[in-house]
C-alpha distance (Angstrom), angle and dihedral (degrees) to the residues before:
residue distance angle dihedral
M1 . . .
K2 3.80 . .
H3 3.79 121.3 .
Y4 3.79 130.2 -154.7
T5 3.79 121.3 -127.6
R6 3.80 99.6 -120.9
V7 3.79 131.1 -148.8
L8 3.80 124.0 -178.5
S9 3.80 116.8 -155.2
I10 3.80 116.9 -157.8
A11 3.79 105.3 -168.9
G12 3.79 148.8 107.5
S13 3.79 127.1 -74.3
D14 3.83 121.6 -110.5
S15 3.80 111.4 -153.5
G16 3.81 88.9 -159.2
G17 3.81 90.5 59.7
G18 3.80 96.6 -131.9
A19 3.79 102.5 102.9
G20 3.79 141.5 11.5
I21 3.78 122.1 35.9
Q22 3.80 92.0 -11.6
A23 3.81 93.5 56.2
D24 3.81 89.9 43.1
I25 3.81 94.0 54.5
K26 3.82 92.1 48.0
T27 3.80 93.1 47.1
I28 3.79 96.2 45.4
S29 3.81 90.3 47.9
L30 3.80 93.5 48.3
M31 3.80 88.4 50.5
G32 3.79 88.6 58.8
C33 3.80 98.6 -105.5
Y34 3.80 136.3 120.0
A35 3.82 112.1 -106.0
A36 3.79 122.1 -146.3
T37 3.81 123.7 173.6
A38 3.78 146.9 -152.4
I39 3.81 109.6 -166.7
T40 3.80 114.3 -145.7
A41 3.80 100.4 179.7
V42 3.79 142.4 2.4
T43 3.79 113.9 -131.5
V44 3.78 128.7 -161.0
Q45 3.78 95.0 -136.9
N46 3.78 145.6 146.4
T47 3.80 136.9 159.1
V48 3.81 90.9 -67.5
G49 3.79 96.2 56.9
V50 3.80 149.8 -82.0
S51 3.80 115.7 -56.5
A52 3.80 100.5 173.3
V53 3.80 142.2 6.1
H54 3.81 126.0 -154.3
A55 3.79 113.1 -167.5
V56 3.80 120.1 -140.7
P57 3.85 109.6 -128.7
P58 3.84 111.1 -95.9
E59 3.81 92.5 -121.8
I60 3.81 89.7 57.0
V61 3.81 91.2 48.6
K62 3.79 88.7 49.8
G63 3.80 90.6 47.7
Q64 3.80 92.5 52.3
I65 3.81 92.2 51.4
D66 3.81 91.3 47.6
A67 3.81 91.9 47.3
V68 3.80 92.3 53.6
L69 3.80 100.5 38.9
G70 3.79 94.7 40.1
D71 3.80 92.3 54.6
I72 3.80 113.1 16.6
G73 3.79 99.9 22.9
A74 3.80 125.1 -158.1
D75 3.79 138.0 -114.2
A76 3.81 89.3 -158.7
V77 3.78 138.7 7.1
K78 3.79 125.1 -147.0
I79 3.81 116.6 -161.5
G80 3.78 121.6 -161.7
M81 3.80 131.9 154.7
L82 3.82 115.4 16.4
Q83 3.78 107.4 169.7
S84 3.80 104.3 -170.3
A85 3.79 139.1 37.7
E86 3.81 88.6 -120.3
T87 3.80 91.0 57.2
V88 3.81 91.3 47.5
V89 3.81 90.8 52.6
A90 3.81 92.9 45.8
T91 3.80 90.8 50.3
A92 3.80 93.8 47.2
E93 3.81 93.8 46.6
T94 3.79 91.6 51.3
L95 3.81 96.1 45.6
R96 3.81 92.2 50.4
R97 3.80 89.6 65.1
Y98 3.80 92.7 59.3
S99 3.82 101.9 44.5
I100 3.81 96.2 -145.0
R101 3.79 110.8 179.3
N102 3.80 100.3 -161.8
V103 3.79 101.8 67.9
V104 3.81 115.0 152.7
L105 3.81 113.9 -167.7
D106 3.78 119.0 -161.5
P107 3.82 101.0 -171.2
V108 3.81 96.5 -144.5
M109 3.80 107.9 -167.5
V110 3.81 109.8 144.2
S111 3.81 130.2 25.6
T112 3.81 122.2 -127.8
S113 3.81 88.6 -104.3
G114 3.81 90.5 55.3
H115 3.83 99.0 -102.6
R116 3.81 111.2 145.8
L117 3.79 109.1 -123.0
I118 3.80 100.3 -175.8
E119 3.79 132.1 53.4
E120 3.80 117.0 -114.1
S121 3.81 92.3 -117.3
A122 3.81 91.3 53.9
V123 3.81 94.8 63.3
A124 3.81 95.5 69.9
T125 3.81 90.6 43.6
L126 3.79 90.2 51.6
Q127 3.79 89.3 52.8
S128 3.80 95.3 48.6
E129 3.82 102.8 34.0
L130 3.78 109.8 28.0
I131 3.81 110.2 27.6
P132 3.84 90.4 61.7
L133 3.83 87.8 60.3
A134 3.81 94.0 51.4
R135 3.78 126.5 96.0
V136 3.82 90.9 -165.1
I137 3.81 134.4 14.8
T138 3.82 121.0 -159.6
P139 3.82 110.1 -162.9
N140 3.78 126.2 167.4
I141 3.81 119.3 -135.4
P142 3.85 99.0 -85.5
E143 3.81 89.6 48.0
A144 3.81 91.9 47.7
E145 3.81 90.0 51.4
L146 3.79 89.5 52.2
L147 3.81 93.6 47.4
L148 3.80 92.3 48.0
G149 3.80 95.4 42.2
E150 3.80 90.1 -141.8
G151 3.81 138.4 113.9
E152 3.76 129.2 -65.1
I153 3.81 122.1 -59.0
Q154 3.79 104.4 -134.6
T155 3.81 106.6 152.8
E156 3.79 138.1 51.5
K157 3.80 90.1 -115.2
A158 3.80 91.1 52.9
L159 3.81 88.8 49.1
E160 3.79 91.1 53.4
E161 3.80 91.5 49.2
A162 3.81 91.9 46.7
T163 3.81 90.6 53.4
M164 3.79 92.0 57.2
K165 3.82 92.8 41.4
L166 3.80 90.8 54.8
A167 3.80 91.1 48.3
R168 3.81 91.8 51.3
L169 3.81 94.6 42.7
Y170 3.79 96.1 49.6
D171 3.84 100.7 23.7
V172 3.81 91.8 -127.2
S173 3.80 138.6 116.0
V174 3.80 111.8 -97.8
L175 3.80 134.2 -153.0
L176 3.81 105.2 -169.4
K177 3.79 114.6 -167.7
A178 3.81 122.3 -140.6
G179 3.80 99.4 -158.4
H180 3.81 94.5 117.0
L181 3.83 93.2 57.0
S182 3.79 123.9 91.3
G183 3.80 126.4 -121.6
N184 3.78 139.6 80.8
V185 3.80 93.5 -91.5
L186 3.80 119.4 53.3
T187 3.78 116.3 -162.9
D188 3.77 118.9 -162.8
F189 3.80 116.0 -163.0
F190 3.79 126.8 -140.8
F191 3.79 121.2 -168.1
D192 3.79 113.2 -163.2
N193 3.79 100.2 -149.0
E194 3.79 92.4 -170.9
K195 3.81 94.5 58.0
K196 3.81 95.5 24.2
E197 3.81 90.7 -126.9
L198 3.81 129.9 140.0
L199 3.79 120.2 -140.1
T200 3.80 124.9 -165.8
L201 3.81 117.8 -147.3
P202 3.82 110.3 -170.1
S203 3.80 126.7 -177.5
Q204 3.78 137.4 168.9
R205 3.80 115.2 -100.2
V206 3.79 111.4 -111.3
E207 3.79 115.3 -144.8
T208 3.80 102.1 -131.4
R209 3.76 139.4 115.2
N210 3.80 90.1 -140.4
T211 3.79 99.1 98.8
H212 3.81 100.9 115.4
G213 3.79 111.3 133.2
T214 3.80 98.0 15.2
G215 3.80 93.6 130.8
C216 3.80 94.1 47.5
T217 3.79 90.8 46.8
M218 3.80 95.5 48.8
S219 3.80 94.7 47.5
S220 3.82 91.4 47.5
A221 3.80 90.8 49.6
L222 3.81 88.8 50.8
A223 3.81 91.8 50.5
A224 3.81 91.7 47.9
S225 3.80 91.2 49.9
L226 3.80 91.7 51.3
A227 3.81 89.9 46.7
K228 3.81 88.8 56.3
G229 3.78 90.4 55.8
E230 3.80 102.3 -99.6
S231 3.79 119.0 149.6
L232 3.79 118.9 -108.6
Q233 3.79 93.3 -99.3
Q234 3.80 93.8 43.6
A235 3.80 89.6 49.8
A236 3.81 91.6 50.0
R237 3.80 90.5 51.9
S238 3.82 91.7 46.4
A239 3.81 91.8 50.5
K240 3.80 92.3 48.3
D241 3.81 91.3 48.7
F242 3.81 91.7 48.0
I243 3.82 95.9 50.7
S244 3.82 93.0 42.7
K245 3.81 91.1 54.3
A246 3.82 91.5 44.8
I247 3.82 91.6 53.0
I248 3.81 92.4 48.2
A249 3.82 92.4 46.1
G250 3.81 92.9 51.6
A251 3.80 99.0 37.7
D252 3.83 97.6 102.3
Y253 3.80 99.7 40.4
E254 3.80 123.3 109.4
I255 3.78 117.0 -144.5
G256 3.78 125.7 150.5
H257 3.78 125.9 -16.8
G258 3.80 101.0 -80.6
H259 3.79 137.6 31.6
G260 3.80 106.9 -11.9
P261 3.80 123.8 -153.5
V262 3.77 129.9 -98.2
K263 3.81 113.6 -102.3
L264 3.81 112.4 -85.8
I265 3.79 102.4 158.2
F266 3.79 129.4 131.6
K267 3.79 114.7 -114.8
N268 3.82 116.2 -114.5
């Protein structure tokens, strides 16, 4: 009997299809895995930005996670947008019962357009309840600054140092994304907290406005890679390769009037 490699995404829905649950399902599927979901919020969103967020009640989020893990199971879990402290707690309480090792937490806090996607009270709860359950966290620079509670990260050296600080502070492996820095070469850093090794992941900057959903896509690719049995460092490389190719493939497309998505479309 054949078995699917299963990935559960716990995240918000993007009506524009470029980020969130929609990007997660596409990414996980393209990576050759079975995608299941627990939707935490419904956003009114397109390429221009987020105009409203409707949170799914925590008990319904909890019920979705239980329904999937209690029946289908998961080889990895990717966590994205969790708007409230109550939803963070409900998610953490449910995951603890299943002892899943491959938990990838993308601490989604602010959209590309600047819309805050998490309540202030939820940040501390995320730090205390959910990060301890994660094997890897994948913040961008603004999120890393918030998690560290320090000054701005403006250089590649500061990014490298922040990666290791986050790993030490939260005792977790960290993939810190460089997309907010300037320069023709963007170097993400991955600290393997289990082997205490730092990995550099450089790529050429692609001049395009189609970068919506890059964080969701990369974290989902990382979760799918871990689900398939790759090591932490192999999974980090696979995720970086996947998102780099998706950005390049979608760079010249026109969709919507704002930041379009990366290309996550099955080939004919």
